[in-house]
C-alpha positions in Angstrom: 41.2 -38.0 53.6 37.7 -39.6 54.6 35.3 -37.2 56.3 33.7 -40.1 58.2 35.2 -41.5 61.5 35.2 -45.4 62.0 33.6 -46.4 65.3 36.9 -48.2 66.3 38.4 -44.7 66.6 36.0 -43.6 69.2 35.7 -46.7 71.2 32.9 -47.7 73.5 33.4 -45.1 76.2 33.9 -42.4 73.5 30.4 -43.5 71.8 28.6 -43.5 75.4 29.9 -40.0 76.1 28.8 -38.9 72.5 25.4 -40.0 73.2 25.2 -38.9 76.8 26.4 -35.4 76.1 23.6 -34.6 73.9 20.8 -35.9 76.2 18.5 -33.7 78.4 16.6 -35.1 81.2 13.1 -33.9 81.7 11.3 -36.0 84.3 11.5 -35.7 88.1 11.0 -39.5 88.2 14.5 -39.8 86.5 17.0 -39.9 89.3 19.8 -41.3 87.4 20.1 -41.7 83.8 22.9 -42.8 81.4 26.4 -43.4 83.1 25.9 -46.0 85.8 25.3 -49.7 85.9 21.6 -49.1 85.9 19.2 -46.2 85.7 17.4 -45.2 88.9 13.6 -44.2 88.6 11.3 -42.8 91.4 7.7 -42.7 90.3 5.2 -41.0 92.6 2.0 -43.0 93.4 1.8 -44.1 89.9 1.6 -47.4 88.1 4.6 -48.3 85.6 3.9 -49.5 82.1 6.7 -51.1 80.1 6.8 -51.9 76.4 9.7 -53.1 74.2 10.1 -53.3 70.5 12.8 -54.4 68.3 13.6 -53.3 64.6 15.9 -55.5 62.5 17.5 -54.3 59.3 16.1 -56.2 56.3 13.0 -57.3 58.3 11.5 -54.0 59.5 13.5 -51.4 57.6 15.6 -50.9 54.6 18.5 -48.5 54.9 18.3 -48.0 50.9 15.4 -45.6 51.5 15.2 -45.2 55.3 17.1 -42.2 56.5 19.0 -43.0 59.8 17.4 -39.8 61.4 13.8 -41.0 60.5 14.8 -44.5 61.6 15.8 -43.3 65.0 12.6 -41.2 65.4 10.4 -44.1 64.3 12.3 -46.5 66.6 11.1 -44.3 69.5 7.5 -43.4 68.2 6.5 -47.2 67.8 7.2 -47.7 71.4 5.6 -44.5 72.5 2.6 -45.7 70.5 2.3 -48.8 72.8 2.4 -46.6 75.9 -0.3 -44.4 74.5 -2.4 -47.4 73.9 -2.3 -48.2 77.6 -3.8 -44.7 78.2 -0.4 -43.9 79.9 2.1 -41.1 79.7 5.7 -42.1 78.3 8.4 -40.9 80.6 11.7 -42.9 79.9 13.2 -45.1 77.2 16.4 -47.2 76.9 17.9 -47.9 73.4 20.0 -50.9 72.5 21.8 -50.8 69.2 23.9 -53.5 67.2 26.0 -52.1 64.7 28.0 -53.6 61.7 31.5 -52.6 60.9 30.3 -50.2 58.0 28.7 -47.8 60.4 30.7 -44.6 61.2 30.5 -42.2 64.1 28.7 -39.7 61.9 26.1 -42.5 61.0 25.6 -43.2 64.7 25.2 -39.5 65.6 22.5 -39.2 62.9 20.5 -42.2 64.2 20.7 -40.8 67.7 19.7 -37.3 66.5 16.5 -38.8 65.4 16.1 -40.5 68.8 16.9 -37.2 70.5 14.1 -35.3 68.4 11.6 -38.0 69.3 12.4 -37.8 73.0 11.9 -34.0 72.8 8.6 -34.3 71.0 7.2 -36.9 73.3 8.8 -35.4 76.4 10.7 -38.7 77.5 14.1 -39.2 79.0 16.8 -41.5 77.2 18.2 -43.1 80.5 20.5 -46.0 79.0 20.8 -48.9 76.9 23.6 -50.9 75.2 25.8 -50.8 72.2 27.4 -53.8 70.6 28.8 -55.1 67.3 26.7 -57.0 64.7 27.5 -59.3 61.8 24.0 -59.2 60.5 23.2 -55.5 59.9 21.7 -52.8 62.2 19.5 -53.8 65.2 17.6 -51.4 67.3 15.7 -52.5 70.4 13.9 -49.7 72.4 12.1 -50.2 75.8 9.7 -47.5 76.7 8.5 -46.9 80.3 5.4 -45.0 81.3 3.3 -43.9 84.1 -0.5 -44.0 84.6 -2.7 -43.1 87.6 -4.0 -46.2 89.4 -7.2 -47.5 87.8 -6.7 -45.4 84.7 -4.7 -48.1 82.4 -6.7 -49.1 79.4 -6.4 -52.8 78.5 -7.5 -54.8 75.3 -9.9 -56.6 77.4 -12.5 -54.1 78.6 -14.8 -53.7 75.6 -18.4 -54.3 76.2 -21.4 -54.9 74.0 -22.9 -51.7 72.4 -19.6 -49.8 72.9 -18.6 -47.6 70.1 -15.6 -48.6 67.9 -13.3 -45.5 67.2 -10.2 -45.0 65.5 -7.7 -42.0 65.1 -6.4 -40.3 61.8 -6.5 -42.3 58.6 -5.4 -45.8 57.7 -3.6 -47.5 54.8 -1.2 -44.7 54.1 1.8 -46.4 55.6 1.5 -49.5 53.5 1.0 -47.7 50.2 3.9 -45.4 51.1 6.0 -48.6 51.5 5.0 -49.8 47.9 6.3 -46.3 46.6 9.5 -46.8 48.4 10.0 -50.3 47.1 9.4 -49.2 43.6 11.9 -46.5 43.8 14.3 -48.8 45.3 14.1 -51.2 42.3 14.4 -48.2 39.9 17.6 -47.1 41.7 19.0 -50.7 41.5 18.4 -50.7 37.7 19.9 -47.1 37.2 21.6 -45.5 40.2 21.5 -42.1 38.3 17.8 -42.0 38.5 16.1 -39.5 40.9 13.2 -40.9 42.9 9.7 -39.9 41.8 8.1 -38.9 45.1 6.3 -35.6 44.1 2.7 -35.7 45.3 3.4 -38.7 47.5 5.0 -37.0 50.5 2.2 -37.7 53.0 2.1 -41.5 52.4 5.9 -41.8 52.2 6.2 -39.9 55.4 3.6 -42.2 57.1 5.9 -45.1 56.4 9.3 -43.4 57.2 8.3 -41.3 60.1 5.1 -42.3 61.9 3.8 -40.3 64.8 2.4 -41.9 68.2 -1.0 -40.4 68.9 -0.3 -39.0 72.4 -2.1 -35.9 71.2 -5.3 -37.8 71.1 -4.7 -39.5 74.7 -4.3 -36.0 76.1 -7.5 -34.8 74.2 -9.6 -37.8 75.4 -8.6 -37.0 79.1 -9.7 -33.2 78.4 -13.0 -34.4 77.2 -13.6 -36.7 80.2 -13.4 -39.9 78.1 -11.7 -43.1 79.2 -11.7 -45.8 76.6 -12.9 -49.2 77.7 -10.3 -51.0 75.4 -7.6 -49.7 73.3 -4.7 -50.8 71.0 -2.4 -49.2 68.5 -2.7 -50.1 64.8 0.8 -51.7 64.1 -0.2 -54.9 62.4 -3.5 -53.8 60.6 -6.9 -52.7 61.7 -8.4 -56.2 61.2 -5.6 -57.9 63.2 -5.9 -55.2 66.0 -9.7 -55.4 66.3 -9.5 -59.2 66.4 -7.1 -58.7 69.4 -9.7 -56.5 71.3 -12.5 -59.0 70.5 -10.7 -62.1 71.5 -9.5 -60.6 74.8 -12.8 -58.9 75.5 -14.8 -61.9 74.7 -17.1 -59.8 72.3 -18.0 -59.5 68.6 -17.9 -56.4 66.5 -19.3 -54.9 63.4 -17.3 -52.1 61.5 -18.8 -50.3 58.6 -17.0 -50.0 55.2 -18.2 -46.5 54.4 -16.9 -45.1 57.9 -13.4 -46.3 57.4 -11.0 -43.1 57.3 -8.7 -42.8 54.3 -6.5 -40.0 53.0 -7.0 -39.0 49.3 -3.3 -39.6 48.6 -3.6 -43.1 49.9 -6.7 -43.8 47.7 -5.0 -42.5 44.6 -1.8 -44.4 45.3 -3.6 -47.7 45.9 -5.3 -47.3 42.6 -1.9 -46.7 41.0 -0.7 -50.0 42.2 -4.0 -51.7 41.6 -4.5 -52.3 45.4 -7.9 -52.5 46.9 -8.0 -49.4 49.3 -10.1 -51.4 51.8 -7.4 -54.1 51.9 -4.8 -51.4 52.5 -6.8 -50.1 55.4 -7.8 -53.3 56.9 -4.4 -55.2 56.7 -1.7 -52.7 55.8 -0.4 -51.9 59.2 2.3 -49.4 60.6 -0.1 -46.7 60.7 0.4 -46.4 64.6 -3.1 -44.8 65.0 -5.3 -45.8 68.1 -8.3 -48.2 67.9 -10.4 -47.9 70.9 -13.9 -48.5 72.2 -16.0 -46.0 74.3 -19.4 -46.4 76.1 -22.4 -45.3 73.9 -23.0 -42.4 76.2 -19.7 -40.8 75.1 -21.1 -40.4 71.6 -21.5 -36.6 71.8 -18.1 -36.4 73.1 -16.4 -38.0 70.2 -18.7 -37.4 67.2 -17.3 -33.9 66.5 -13.6 -34.8 67.1 -11.8 -33.9 63.8 -9.3 -36.7 64.2 -11.5 -39.6 65.5 -13.7 -41.7 63.3 -16.6 -43.8 64.8 -16.2 -47.0 62.6 -18.6 -49.5 64.2 -19.8 -51.0 67.3 -19.2 -54.0 69.8 -21.7 -56.8 69.6 -22.2 -60.1 71.3 -19.4 -62.7 70.8 -21.9 -65.0 68.9 -22.2 -62.5 66.0 -18.5 -62.7 65.2 -16.2 -59.9 64.0 -17.5 -58.4 60.6 -17.1 -55.8 58.0 -20.6 -54.5 56.8 -21.3 -52.5 53.7 -24.2 -50.1 53.0 -26.4 -52.8 51.7 -26.3 -54.4 55.1 -24.1 -57.4 54.0 -21.6 -58.5 56.6 -18.3 -60.4 55.8 -16.3 -62.2 58.4 -12.9 -60.5 59.2 -9.6 -62.2 59.0 -6.2 -60.9 60.1 -3.9 -60.8 56.9 -1.5 -58.2 58.0 2.0 -58.4 59.2 2.9 -61.9 60.2 5.9 -62.0 62.6 6.9 -65.7 62.2 
């Protein structure tokens, strides 16, 4: 007798009840969540920010090496990251999933366990969504809703000449983590009896499978009295995101090769794969760190933050967007990260 329950046995109403019964609402702005034709929200004197992201099996994730719980968590985290990049606080999410016939009730419960863990970690309410069947694998679409005080939202278009360019955390780890997972997948296909060789690679693999949105830094910036002039999350690669800020702010930028933050495990793994670590940092993507600019007078407030690196400065648009080395040579940046189409 199978220990797994087919979705057909539970039905749509049963699936909705399964999800709803494990959801805890936390925000006073959530008047009505799951269970009606639509959710009801009542924000108090705030502006609303909304972001939506879709993850497709075979395009954005591979279930060969991505546990469903991690996938559920990541689906929420990447959307919360967009809310963070607006200098806002996430409050609610909706989740739409399309499932193939091979998925069981237990598999869906595992996916939603990751979603619930992320909701708890980021203090957001799951207020609704849709479930439907799919003939092309698993599809997850999350919409995140957040609140920000009037005048406090940070756009990509506010960077000014002589602003400092800052980034949180370290970069490139998610990309090299993906290289390891792809290698282990090929080894598994060749020999299903083989155990994956992930010892000593836990950090970079974790950066790929379960990234974190940097809401912690958003709170810390507020505590230090810092409001970034422009901000974006690093999903498609540092070069791509910096070019977005410069394009929308109509400015140039110079970042310094020696200031780029990298984890030792990332550097070692890049060498194993004969990858240039700078290429991984500039174009890898999926780190979900925050790239932001601040006025020069905020230098003393950010210089000693253990998780923020000052990597360059905003320049006049006529100077272009460049990566400079310690010899003073500057090389124009091009976006070579994730291409969506």
